[in-house]
N, CA, C and O atoms as a GROMACS GRO file, in nm:
protein
  556
    1MET      N    1  -3.357  -1.153  -3.977
    1MET     CA    2  -3.270  -1.052  -3.920
    1MET      C    3  -3.207  -0.967  -4.029
    1MET      O    4  -3.185  -1.013  -4.141
    2LYS      N    5  -3.180  -0.846  -3.994
    2LYS     CA    6  -3.115  -0.756  -4.088
    2LYS      C    7  -2.966  -0.792  -4.097
    2LYS      O    8  -2.911  -0.844  -4.000
    3PRO      N    9  -2.903  -0.767  -4.208
    3PRO     CA   10  -2.760  -0.799  -4.224
    3PRO      C   11  -2.672  -0.730  -4.119
    3PRO      O   12  -2.576  -0.790  -4.071
    4SER      N   13  -2.703  -0.606  -4.082
    4SER     CA   14  -2.621  -0.536  -3.983
    4SER      C   15  -2.634  -0.600  -3.845
    4SER      O   16  -2.535  -0.607  -3.772
    5ALA      N   17  -2.753  -0.646  -3.807
    5ALA     CA   18  -2.772  -0.713  -3.679
    5ALA      C   19  -2.697  -0.845  -3.677
    5ALA      O   20  -2.643  -0.883  -3.573
    6LEU      N   21  -2.693  -0.916  -3.788
    6LEU     CA   22  -2.621  -1.043  -3.799
    6LEU      C   23  -2.471  -1.021  -3.783
    6LEU      O   24  -2.403  -1.102  -3.719
    7LYS      N   25  -2.419  -0.913  -3.841
    7LYS     CA   26  -2.278  -0.880  -3.827
    7LYS      C   27  -2.242  -0.854  -3.681
    7LYS      O   28  -2.139  -0.899  -3.632
    8ILE      N   29  -2.329  -0.781  -3.612
    8ILE     CA   30  -2.306  -0.747  -3.471
    8ILE      C   31  -2.304  -0.875  -3.387
    8ILE      O   32  -2.218  -0.891  -3.300
    9LEU      N   33  -2.398  -0.965  -3.412
    9LEU     CA   34  -2.403  -1.092  -3.338
    9LEU      C   35  -2.279  -1.176  -3.363
    9LEU      O   36  -2.226  -1.237  -3.271
   10LYS      N   37  -2.230  -1.180  -3.487
   10LYS     CA   38  -2.109  -1.255  -3.519
   10LYS      C   39  -1.989  -1.197  -3.446
   10LYS      O   40  -1.908  -1.271  -3.389
   11ARG      N   41  -1.977  -1.065  -3.448
   11ARG     CA   42  -1.865  -1.000  -3.378
   11ARG      C   43  -1.871  -1.025  -3.228
   11ARG      O   44  -1.769  -1.049  -3.164
   12LEU      N   45  -1.991  -1.020  -3.173
   12LEU     CA   46  -2.008  -1.047  -3.030
   12LEU      C   47  -1.970  -1.190  -2.998
   12LEU      O   48  -1.904  -1.215  -2.897
   13ALA      N   49  -2.010  -1.285  -3.081
   13ALA     CA   50  -1.975  -1.426  -3.060
   13ALA      C   51  -1.825  -1.447  -3.067
   13ALA      O   52  -1.769  -1.521  -2.986
   14VAL      N   53  -1.759  -1.382  -3.162
   14VAL     CA   54  -1.613  -1.393  -3.174
   14VAL      C   55  -1.545  -1.333  -3.051
   14VAL      O   56  -1.449  -1.391  -3.001
   15ALA      N   57  -1.594  -1.220  -3.002
   15ALA     CA   58  -1.535  -1.155  -2.884
   15ALA      C   59  -1.550  -1.244  -2.761
   15ALA      O   60  -1.455  -1.260  -2.685
   16VAL      N   61  -1.668  -1.300  -2.740
   16VAL     CA   62  -1.691  -1.388  -2.625
   16VAL      C   63  -1.601  -1.510  -2.635
   16VAL      O   64  -1.540  -1.551  -2.536
   17PHE      N   65  -1.591  -1.570  -2.753
   17PHE     CA   66  -1.506  -1.687  -2.773
   17PHE      C   67  -1.360  -1.651  -2.742
   17PHE      O   68  -1.289  -1.729  -2.679
   18GLY      N   69  -1.315  -1.534  -2.786
   18GLY     CA   70  -1.179  -1.490  -2.760
   18GLY      C   71  -1.151  -1.473  -2.612
   18GLY      O   72  -1.043  -1.508  -2.564
   19ILE      N   73  -1.247  -1.419  -2.539
   19ILE     CA   74  -1.230  -1.400  -2.394
   19ILE      C   75  -1.222  -1.535  -2.324
   19ILE      O   76  -1.140  -1.554  -2.235
   20VAL      N   77  -1.306  -1.629  -2.365
   20VAL     CA   78  -1.303  -1.764  -2.306
   20VAL      C   79  -1.168  -1.830  -2.330
   20VAL      O   80  -1.110  -1.889  -2.239
   21ILE      N   81  -1.116  -1.819  -2.452
   21ILE     CA   82  -0.985  -1.877  -2.484
   21ILE      C   83  -0.876  -1.809  -2.402
   21ILE      O   84  -0.787  -1.878  -2.351
   22LEU      N   85  -0.879  -1.678  -2.387
   22LEU     CA   86  -0.780  -1.605  -2.309
   22LEU      C   87  -0.779  -1.652  -2.164
   22LEU      O   88  -0.673  -1.675  -2.107
   23ILE      N   89  -0.896  -1.665  -2.105
   23ILE     CA   90  -0.906  -1.710  -1.966
   23ILE      C   91  -0.849  -1.852  -1.954
   23ILE      O   92  -0.778  -1.883  -1.858
   24PHE      N   93  -0.881  -1.937  -2.049
   24PHE     CA   94  -0.831  -2.074  -2.048
   24PHE      C   95  -0.678  -2.077  -2.058
   24PHE      O   96  -0.613  -2.150  -1.983
   25VAL      N   97  -0.621  -2.000  -2.148
   25VAL     CA   98  -0.476  -1.997  -2.167
   25VAL      C   99  -0.407  -1.943  -2.042
   25VAL      O  100  -0.306  -1.999  -1.998
   26LEU      N  101  -0.460  -1.836  -1.986
   26LEU     CA  102  -0.400  -1.781  -1.863
   26LEU      C  103  -0.406  -1.883  -1.750
   26LEU      O  104  -0.312  -1.893  -1.670
   27GLY      N  105  -0.514  -1.958  -1.742
   27GLY     CA  106  -0.525  -2.063  -1.641
   27GLY      C  107  -0.420  -2.170  -1.660
   27GLY      O  108  -0.362  -2.217  -1.563
   28LEU      N  109  -0.394  -2.210  -1.786
   28LEU     CA  110  -0.292  -2.310  -1.814
   28LEU      C  111  -0.152  -2.260  -1.780
   28LEU      O  112  -0.065  -2.339  -1.742
   29MET      N  113  -0.130  -2.129  -1.793
   29MET     CA  114   0.000  -2.071  -1.764
   29MET      C  115   0.022  -2.050  -1.614
   29MET      O  116   0.129  -2.008  -1.573
   30GLY      N  117  -0.078  -2.080  -1.536
   30GLY     CA  118  -0.063  -2.062  -1.391
   30GLY      C  119  -0.085  -1.920  -1.346
   30GLY      O  120  -0.044  -1.884  -1.236
   31PHE      N  121  -0.149  -1.839  -1.428
   31PHE     CA  122  -0.179  -1.700  -1.392
   31PHE      C  123  -0.270  -1.699  -1.270
   31PHE      O  124  -0.371  -1.769  -1.266
   32GLU      N  125  -0.233  -1.619  -1.172
   32GLU     CA  126  -0.314  -1.611  -1.050
   32GLU      C  127  -0.323  -1.466  -1.009
   32GLU      O  128  -0.222  -1.396  -1.002
   33LEU      N  129  -0.443  -1.420  -0.980
   33LEU     CA  130  -0.458  -1.284  -0.931
   33LEU      C  131  -0.401  -1.273  -0.791
   33LEU      O  132  -0.416  -1.365  -0.710
   34SER      N  133  -0.335  -1.163  -0.762
   34SER     CA  134  -0.277  -1.142  -0.629
   34SER      C  135  -0.386  -1.133  -0.525
   34SER      O  136  -0.491  -1.073  -0.548
   35LYS      N  137  -0.360  -1.193  -0.410
   35LYS     CA  138  -0.454  -1.183  -0.299
   35LYS      C  139  -0.427  -1.052  -0.226
   35LYS      O  140  -0.312  -1.019  -0.196
   36TYR      N  141  -0.533  -0.980  -0.198
   36TYR     CA  142  -0.517  -0.851  -0.130
   36TYR      C  143  -0.618  -0.839  -0.018
   36TYR      O  144  -0.736  -0.866  -0.040
   37PRO      N  145  -0.578  -0.802   0.101
   37PRO     CA  146  -0.438  -0.796   0.141
   37PRO      C  147  -0.380  -0.936   0.152
   37PRO      O  148  -0.454  -1.034   0.166
   38PRO      N  149  -0.248  -0.947   0.145
   38PRO     CA  150  -0.188  -1.080   0.152
   38PRO      C  151  -0.203  -1.140   0.292
   38PRO      O  152  -0.228  -1.069   0.389
   39GLU      N  153  -0.188  -1.272   0.300
   39GLU     CA  154  -0.190  -1.336   0.431
   39GLU      C  155  -0.065  -1.294   0.507
   39GLU      O  156   0.044  -1.281   0.450
   40ARG      N  157  -0.083  -1.274   0.637
   40ARG     CA  158   0.030  -1.233   0.721
   40ARG      C  159   0.128  -1.351   0.733
   40ARG      O  160   0.086  -1.460   0.773
   41PRO      N  161   0.256  -1.331   0.700
   41PRO     CA  162   0.354  -1.438   0.719
   41PRO      C  163   0.362  -1.477   0.866
   41PRO      O  164   0.341  -1.392   0.954
   42THR      N  165   0.392  -1.601   0.894
   42THR     CA  166   0.393  -1.651   1.032
   42THR      C  167   0.498  -1.584   1.120
   42THR      O  168   0.482  -1.580   1.242
   43ASN      N  169   0.605  -1.531   1.060
   43ASN     CA  170   0.710  -1.469   1.141
   43ASN      C  171   0.685  -1.320   1.167
   43ASN      O  172   0.768  -1.254   1.231
   44ILE      N  173   0.574  -1.267   1.119
   44ILE     CA  174   0.539  -1.126   1.141
   44ILE      C  175   0.447  -1.119   1.263
   44ILE      O  176   0.352  -1.196   1.272
   45PRO      N  177   0.474  -1.027   1.359
   45PRO     CA  178   0.389  -1.017   1.478
   45PRO      C  179   0.241  -0.994   1.443
   45PRO      O  180   0.210  -0.928   1.344
   46ASP      N  181   0.153  -1.049   1.524
   46ASP     CA  182   0.009  -1.041   1.500
   46ASP      C  183  -0.046  -0.899   1.502
   46ASP      O  184  -0.150  -0.872   1.442
   47ASP      N  185   0.021  -0.807   1.570
   47ASP     CA  186  -0.031  -0.671   1.582
   47ASP      C  187   0.022  -0.576   1.475
   47ASP      O  188   0.005  -0.455   1.486
   48THR      N  189   0.087  -0.630   1.371
   48THR     CA  190   0.126  -0.545   1.259
   48THR      C  191   0.005  -0.526   1.168
   48THR      O  192  -0.088  -0.607   1.169
   49VAL      N  193   0.008  -0.420   1.088
   49VAL     CA  194  -0.102  -0.386   0.999
   49VAL      C  195  -0.048  -0.376   0.857
   49VAL      O  196   0.060  -0.322   0.835
   50TRP      N  197  -0.124  -0.428   0.759
   50TRP     CA  198  -0.084  -0.420   0.619
   50TRP      C  199  -0.103  -0.277   0.568
   50TRP      O  200  -0.207  -0.215   0.591
   51ALA      N  201  -0.002  -0.225   0.498
   51ALA     CA  202  -0.011  -0.094   0.435
   51ALA      C  203   0.038  -0.108   0.292
   51ALA      O  204   0.158  -0.128   0.269
   52GLY      N  205  -0.052  -0.099   0.197
   52GLY     CA  206  -0.012  -0.112   0.058
   52GLY      C  207  -0.130  -0.146  -0.029
   52GLY      O  208  -0.246  -0.129   0.010
   53GLY      N  209  -0.100  -0.194  -0.146
   53GLY     CA  210  -0.203  -0.229  -0.243
   53GLY      C  211  -0.172  -0.362  -0.308
   53GLY      O  212  -0.089  -0.438  -0.259
   54VAL      N  213  -0.239  -0.390  -0.419
   54VAL     CA  214  -0.217  -0.516  -0.488
   54VAL      C  215  -0.078  -0.524  -0.549
   54VAL      O  216  -0.030  -0.634  -0.579
   55ASP      N  217  -0.011  -0.411  -0.567
   55ASP     CA  218   0.123  -0.411  -0.625
   55ASP      C  219   0.233  -0.426  -0.521
   55ASP      O  220   0.351  -0.429  -0.557
   56GLY      N  221   0.197  -0.435  -0.394
   56GLY     CA  222   0.297  -0.453  -0.289
   56GLY      C  223   0.272  -0.362  -0.172
   56GLY      O  224   0.182  -0.278  -0.174
   57GLY      N  225   0.353  -0.380  -0.069
   57GLY     CA  226   0.337  -0.299   0.051
   57GLY      C  227   0.426  -0.348   0.161
   57GLY      O  228   0.528  -0.412   0.137
   58ALA      N  229   0.387  -0.316   0.284
   58ALA     CA  230   0.467  -0.351   0.401
   58ALA      C  231   0.374  -0.378   0.519
   58ALA      O  232   0.260  -0.335   0.522
   59TRP      N  233   0.428  -0.452   0.616
   59TRP     CA  234   0.359  -0.476   0.744
   59TRP      C  235   0.418  -0.379   0.844
   59TRP      O  236   0.540  -0.373   0.859
   60ILE      N  237   0.334  -0.302   0.914
   60ILE     CA  238   0.381  -0.195   1.001
   60ILE      C  239   0.320  -0.206   1.140
   60ILE      O  240   0.202  -0.238   1.157
   61LYS      N  241   0.404  -0.179   1.239
   61LYS     CA  242   0.358  -0.169   1.378
   61LYS      C  243   0.426  -0.047   1.439
   61LYS      O  244   0.549  -0.037   1.438
   62CYS      N  245   0.347   0.045   1.491
   62CYS     CA  246   0.400   0.165   1.557
   62CYS      C  247   0.335   0.181   1.694
   62CYS      O  248   0.215   0.159   1.711
   63VAL      N  249   0.416   0.219   1.790
   63VAL     CA  250   0.368   0.245   1.926
   63VAL      C  251   0.419   0.382   1.968
   63VAL      O  252   0.538   0.413   1.955
   64GLU      N  253   0.327   0.465   2.017
   64GLU     CA  254   0.366   0.600   2.059
   64GLU      C  255   0.458   0.595   2.179
   64GLU      O  256   0.437   0.518   2.273
   65ILE      N  257   0.561   0.679   2.176
   65ILE     CA  258   0.650   0.696   2.291
   65ILE      C  259   0.582   0.797   2.382
   65ILE      O  260   0.567   0.913   2.343
   66PRO      N  261   0.540   0.756   2.503
   66PRO     CA  262   0.464   0.846   2.591
   66PRO      C  263   0.538   0.978   2.618
   66PRO      O  264   0.660   0.981   2.635
   67SER      N  265   0.462   1.084   2.622
   67SER     CA  266   0.511   1.218   2.655
   67SER      C  267   0.620   1.269   2.562
   67SER      O  268   0.697   1.358   2.599
   68SER      N  269   0.628   1.215   2.442
   68SER     CA  270   0.731   1.262   2.348
   68SER      C  271   0.688   1.395   2.288
   68SER      O  272   0.572   1.415   2.253
   69ASP      N  273   0.785   1.487   2.275
   69ASP     CA  274   0.759   1.616   2.214
   69ASP      C  275   0.879   1.653   2.129
   69ASP      O  276   0.985   1.682   2.185
   70PRO      N  277   0.868   1.653   1.997
   70PRO     CA  278   0.748   1.630   1.918
   70PRO      C  279   0.703   1.484   1.928
   70PRO      O  280   0.779   1.394   1.964
   71GLN      N  281   0.573   1.462   1.893
   71GLN     CA  282   0.514   1.329   1.903
   71GLN      C  283   0.596   1.230   1.819
   71GLN      O  284   0.618   1.250   1.700
   72THR      N  285   0.639   1.122   1.885
   72THR     CA  286   0.725   1.023   1.822
   72THR      C  287   0.672   0.883   1.848
   72THR      O  288   0.616   0.855   1.954
   73PHE      N  289   0.691   0.796   1.751
   73PHE     CA  290   0.649   0.657   1.759
   73PHE      C  291   0.768   0.568   1.733
   73PHE      O  292   0.854   0.600   1.650
   74THR      N  293   0.775   0.455   1.802
   74THR     CA  294   0.874   0.354   1.768
   74THR      C  295   0.804   0.255   1.674
   74THR      O  296   0.698   0.202   1.708
   75CYS      N  297   0.863   0.232   1.558
   75CYS     CA  298   0.797   0.153   1.455
   75CYS      C  299   0.886   0.041   1.403
   75CYS      O  300   1.008   0.053   1.398
   76ASP      N  301   0.821  -0.068   1.367
   76ASP     CA  302   0.883  -0.180   1.297
   76ASP      C  303   0.813  -0.190   1.162
   76ASP      O  304   0.690  -0.190   1.156
   77VAL      N  305   0.890  -0.200   1.055
   77VAL     CA  306   0.835  -0.212   0.920
   77VAL      C  307   0.895  -0.337   0.856
   77VAL      O  308   1.017  -0.348   0.843
   78PHE      N  309   0.809  -0.430   0.817
   78PHE     CA  310   0.852  -0.555   0.756
   78PHE      C  311   0.809  -0.561   0.611
   78PHE      O  312   0.706  -0.505   0.574
   79GLY      N  313   0.888  -0.628   0.528
   79GLY     CA  314   0.852  -0.650   0.388
   79GLY      C  315   0.730  -0.738   0.378
   79GLY      O  316   0.695  -0.808   0.473
   80GLU      N  317   0.664  -0.735   0.263
   80GLU     CA  318   0.538  -0.806   0.247
   80GLU      C  319   0.550  -0.957   0.265
   80GLU      O  320   0.454  -1.021   0.308
   81ASN      N  321   0.664  -1.014   0.232
   81ASN     CA  322   0.678  -1.160   0.246
   81ASN      C  323   0.733  -1.201   0.382
   81ASN      O  324   0.744  -1.320   0.411
   82GLY      N  325   0.766  -1.104   0.467
   82GLY     CA  326   0.811  -1.132   0.602
   82GLY      C  327   0.958  -1.162   0.616
   82GLY      O  328   1.008  -1.171   0.728
   83SER      N  329   1.029  -1.178   0.506
   83SER     CA  330   1.169  -1.217   0.514
   83SER      C  331   1.263  -1.099   0.534
   83SER      O  332   1.380  -1.117   0.566
   84THR      N  333   1.212  -0.978   0.518
   84THR     CA  334   1.297  -0.859   0.527
   84THR      C  335   1.242  -0.763   0.632
   84THR      O  336   1.123  -0.733   0.634
   85TRP      N  337   1.331  -0.716   0.718
   85TRP     CA  338   1.295  -0.612   0.814
   85TRP      C  339   1.337  -0.481   0.750
   85TRP      O  340   1.456  -0.449   0.745
   86LEU      N  341   1.241  -0.405   0.700
   86LEU     CA  342   1.272  -0.285   0.622
   86LEU      C  343   1.322  -0.170   0.708
   86LEU      O  344   1.410  -0.095   0.666
   87SER      N  345   1.266  -0.156   0.827
   87SER     CA  346   1.305  -0.044   0.912
   87SER      C  347   1.265  -0.071   1.056
   87SER      O  348   1.166  -0.139   1.084
   88LYS      N  349   1.343  -0.017   1.146
   88LYS     CA  350   1.311  -0.020   1.289
   88LYS      C  351   1.369   0.109   1.344
   88LYS      O  352   1.487   0.138   1.325
   89GLY      N  353   1.285   0.185   1.413
   89GLY     CA  354   1.336   0.309   1.469
   89GLY      C  355   1.226   0.400   1.515
   89GLY      O  356   1.109   0.362   1.523
   90ASN      N  357   1.265   0.523   1.545
   90ASN     CA  358   1.171   0.624   1.590
   90ASN      C  359   1.126   0.709   1.471
   90ASN      O  360   1.208   0.753   1.390
   91PHE      N  361   0.996   0.731   1.464
   91PHE     CA  362   0.936   0.808   1.356
   91PHE      C  363   0.857   0.923   1.416
   91PHE      O  364   0.781   0.905   1.512
   92GLN      N  365   0.875   1.043   1.360
   92GLN     CA  366   0.808   1.162   1.410
   92GLN      C  367   0.684   1.192   1.327
   92GLN      O  368   0.683   1.171   1.206
   93ALA      N  369   0.578   1.240   1.393
   93ALA     CA  370   0.449   1.270   1.328
   93ALA      C  371   0.452   1.406   1.260
   93ALA      O  372   0.499   1.504   1.317
   94PHE      N  373   0.401   1.409   1.135
   94PHE     CA  374   0.396   1.532   1.057
   94PHE      C  375   0.265   1.542   0.979
   94PHE      O  376   0.206   1.441   0.942
   95LYS      N  377   0.221   1.665   0.956
   95LYS     CA  378   0.116   1.695   0.860
   95LYS      C  379   0.188   1.732   0.731
   95LYS      O  380   0.281   1.813   0.733
   96VAL      N  381   0.147   1.673   0.620
   96VAL     CA  382   0.213   1.696   0.492
   96VAL      C  383   0.127   1.786   0.405
   96VAL      O  384   0.007   1.764   0.390
   97SER      N  385   0.190   1.888   0.348
   97SER     CA  386   0.121   1.975   0.252
   97SER      C  387   0.217   2.002   0.136
   97SER      O  388   0.330   1.955   0.138
   98ARG      N  389   0.172   2.076   0.037
   98ARG     CA  390   0.254   2.105  -0.081
   98ARG      C  391   0.281   2.254  -0.092
   98ARG      O  392   0.191   2.336  -0.072
   99ASP      N  393   0.405   2.289  -0.123
   99ASP     CA  394   0.440   2.427  -0.152
   99ASP      C  395   0.377   2.464  -0.286
   99ASP      O  396   0.397   2.394  -0.386
  100ARG      N  397   0.303   2.574  -0.290
  100ARG     CA  398   0.231   2.614  -0.412
  100ARG      C  399   0.325   2.648  -0.528
  100ARG      O  400   0.290   2.628  -0.644
  101ASN      N  401   0.442   2.699  -0.497
  101ASN     CA  402   0.535   2.740  -0.602
  101ASN      C  403   0.619   2.625  -0.656
  101ASN      O  404   0.631   2.607  -0.777
  102SER      N  405   0.678   2.547  -0.566
  102SER     CA  406   0.770   2.442  -0.609
  102SER      C  407   0.706   2.303  -0.612
  102SER      O  408   0.765   2.209  -0.666
  103ASN      N  409   0.587   2.289  -0.555
  103ASN     CA  410   0.517   2.161  -0.544
  103ASN      C  411   0.593   2.060  -0.458
  103ASN      O  412   0.563   1.941  -0.462
  104SER      N  413   0.691   2.107  -0.382
  104SER     CA  414   0.765   2.016  -0.294
  104SER      C  415   0.686   1.995  -0.165
  104SER      O  416   0.604   2.078  -0.126
  105ALA      N  417   0.713   1.883  -0.100
  105ALA     CA  418   0.642   1.849   0.024
  105ALA      C  419   0.690   1.937   0.139
  105ALA      O  420   0.809   1.962   0.155
  106LEU      N  421   0.594   1.982   0.219
  106LEU     CA  422   0.623   2.058   0.340
  106LEU      C  423   0.576   1.975   0.459
  106LEU      O  424   0.464   1.923   0.458
  107PHE      N  425   0.660   1.963   0.560
  107PHE     CA  426   0.626   1.882   0.677
  107PHE      C  427   0.614   1.972   0.800
  107PHE      O  428   0.708   2.044   0.834
  108GLU      N  429   0.500   1.968   0.864
  108GLU     CA  430   0.475   2.047   0.985
  108GLU      C  431   0.445   1.951   1.099
  108GLU      O  432   0.364   1.860   1.085
  109GLU      N  433   0.512   1.972   1.213
  109GLU     CA  434   0.490   1.882   1.327
  109GLU      C  435   0.342   1.869   1.356
  109GLU      O  436   0.266   1.965   1.344
  110ALA      N  437   0.301   1.748   1.395
  110ALA     CA  438   0.159   1.722   1.421
  110ALA      C  439   0.144   1.631   1.541
  110ALA      O  440   0.238   1.564   1.584
  111ARG      N  441   0.022   1.629   1.595
  111ARG     CA  442  -0.013   1.534   1.700
  111ARG      C  443  -0.125   1.448   1.645
  111ARG      O  444  -0.226   1.499   1.596
  112LEU      N  445  -0.107   1.318   1.654
  112LEU     CA  446  -0.203   1.224   1.597
  112LEU      C  447  -0.275   1.148   1.708
  112LEU      O  448  -0.218   1.119   1.812
  113THR      N  449  -0.402   1.117   1.683
  113THR     CA  450  -0.478   1.035   1.778
  113THR      C  451  -0.496   0.893   1.725
  113THR      O  452  -0.521   0.800   1.802
  114GLU      N  453  -0.485   0.877   1.593
  114GLU     CA  454  -0.499   0.745   1.531
  114GLU      C  455  -0.399   0.732   1.417
  114GLU      O  456  -0.360   0.831   1.356
  115LEU      N  457  -0.359   0.609   1.389
  115LEU     CA  458  -0.270   0.581   1.276
  115LEU      C  459  -0.345   0.496   1.175
  115LEU      O  460  -0.386   0.384   1.205
  116HIS      N  461  -0.362   0.549   1.055
  116HIS     CA  462  -0.423   0.474   0.945
  116HIS      C  463  -0.319   0.467   0.834
  116HIS      O  464  -0.304   0.560   0.754
  117TYR      N  465  -0.246   0.355   0.830
  117TYR     CA  466  -0.134   0.340   0.737
  117TYR      C  467  -0.180   0.334   0.592
  117TYR      O  468  -0.281   0.271   0.559
  118ASN      N  469  -0.103   0.400   0.506
  118ASN     CA  470  -0.130   0.401   0.363
  118ASN      C  471  -0.018   0.332   0.285
  118ASN      O  472  -0.045   0.267   0.184
  119GLY      N  473   0.106   0.345   0.331
  119GLY     CA  474   0.219   0.284   0.263
  119GLY      C  475   0.351   0.326   0.325
  119GLY      O  476   0.354   0.406   0.418
  120TYR      N  477   0.459   0.271   0.271
  120TYR     CA  478   0.594   0.299   0.320
  120TYR      C  479   0.686   0.313   0.201
  120TYR      O  480   0.684   0.229   0.111
  121ASP      N  481   0.770   0.419   0.199
  121ASP     CA  482   0.857   0.442   0.083
  121ASP      C  483   1.005   0.426   0.112
  121ASP      O  484   1.088   0.466   0.030
  122GLY      N  485   1.040   0.370   0.225
  122GLY     CA  486   1.181   0.352   0.259
  122GLY      C  487   1.230   0.447   0.368
  122GLY      O  488   1.328   0.417   0.436
  123ARG      N  489   1.162   0.560   0.385
  123ARG     CA  490   1.196   0.654   0.491
  123ARG      C  491   1.075   0.708   0.564
  123ARG      O  492   1.083   0.747   0.681
  124THR      N  493   0.962   0.708   0.495
  124THR     CA  494   0.841   0.769   0.550
  124THR      C  495   0.726   0.669   0.548
  124THR      O  496   0.703   0.600   0.449
  125ILE      N  497   0.654   0.663   0.660
  125ILE     CA  498   0.530   0.585   0.667
  125ILE      C  499   0.418   0.683   0.633
  125ILE      O  500   0.391   0.776   0.709
  126HIS      N  501   0.355   0.662   0.521
  126HIS     CA  502   0.248   0.752   0.478
  126HIS      C  503   0.117   0.708   0.541
  126HIS      O  504   0.081   0.591   0.541
  127LEU      N  505   0.046   0.807   0.594
  127LEU     CA  506  -0.082   0.784   0.660
  127LEU      C  507  -0.192   0.848   0.577
  127LEU      O  508  -0.166   0.928   0.487
  128ARG      N  509  -0.315   0.812   0.606
  128ARG     CA  510  -0.428   0.874   0.538
  128ARG      C  511  -0.445   1.018   0.584
  128ARG      O  512  -0.390   1.059   0.687
  129ASN      N  513  -0.520   1.094   0.508
  129ASN     CA  514  -0.558   1.232   0.543
  129ASN      C  515  -0.440   1.328   0.552
  129ASN      O  516  -0.445   1.425   0.627
  130GLY      N  517  -0.335   1.302   0.474
  130GLY     CA  518  -0.226   1.398   0.466
  130GLY      C  519  -0.128   1.398   0.581
  130GLY      O  520  -0.061   1.499   0.603
  131TYR      N  521  -0.117   1.290   0.654
  131TYR     CA  522  -0.021   1.281   0.764
  131TYR      C  523   0.086   1.178   0.729
  131TYR      O  524   0.068   1.095   0.640
  132ALA      N  525   0.199   1.186   0.800
  132ALA     CA  526   0.309   1.094   0.776
  132ALA      C  527   0.391   1.079   0.903
  132ALA      O  528   0.391   1.165   0.991
  133LEU      N  529   0.461   0.966   0.909
  133LEU     CA  530   0.560   0.943   1.014
  133LEU      C  531   0.696   0.935   0.944
  133LEU      O  532   0.720   0.845   0.863
  134LYS      N  533   0.784   1.029   0.975
  134LYS     CA  534   0.917   1.032   0.912
  134LYS      C  535   1.019   0.976   1.008
  134LYS      O  536   1.018   1.007   1.128
  135LEU      N  537   1.108   0.893   0.954
  135LEU     CA  538   1.215   0.836   1.034
  135LEU      C  539   1.298   0.949   1.094
  135LEU      O  540   1.346   1.037   1.022
  136SER      N  541   1.314   0.946   1.227
  136SER     CA  542   1.389   1.051   1.297
  136SER      C  543   1.537   1.036   1.267
  136SER      O  544   1.589   0.925   1.254
  137LYS      N  545   1.603   1.150   1.257
  137LYS     CA  546   1.749   1.148   1.236
  137LYS      C  547   1.816   1.114   1.368
  137LYS      O  548   1.776   1.163   1.473
  138SER      N  549   1.919   1.030   1.361
  138SER     CA  550   1.995   0.992   1.481
  138SER      C  551   2.074   1.112   1.528
  138SER      O  552   2.126   1.191   1.449
  139LYS      N  553   2.081   1.125   1.660
  139LYS     CA  554   2.157   1.238   1.719
  139LYS      C  555   2.288   1.190   1.772
  139LYS      O  556   2.366   1.270   1.824
   0.00000   0.00000   0.00000
């Protein structure tokens, strides 16, 4: 073998050995990859849906209020571990776009046929395809 090929093989062997040691050490430390989506806690209703990612999220259930204008849903939002009820109330449907000048969010009333949850930020349930459900203001 050429000296340069031998150097490459040595470096590769050291890298593989280092990765094996790292995996072993992380295993000893109890490192565990997060399960995604997480298992539904037993106290969360069966008809809630997970909205989030590996870094966290919420369990959400929304039901349309018939004949509401603007279109409104009553929603329950639970924390990922089930111990916290994050929100309960009426949420209005909106199409979300961006103002070209200020880059701020613009909300236009919308009518939805399906809800595909993306996440929850404390006031707004974000849906796929640029839609959102915003917590209605109390009157």
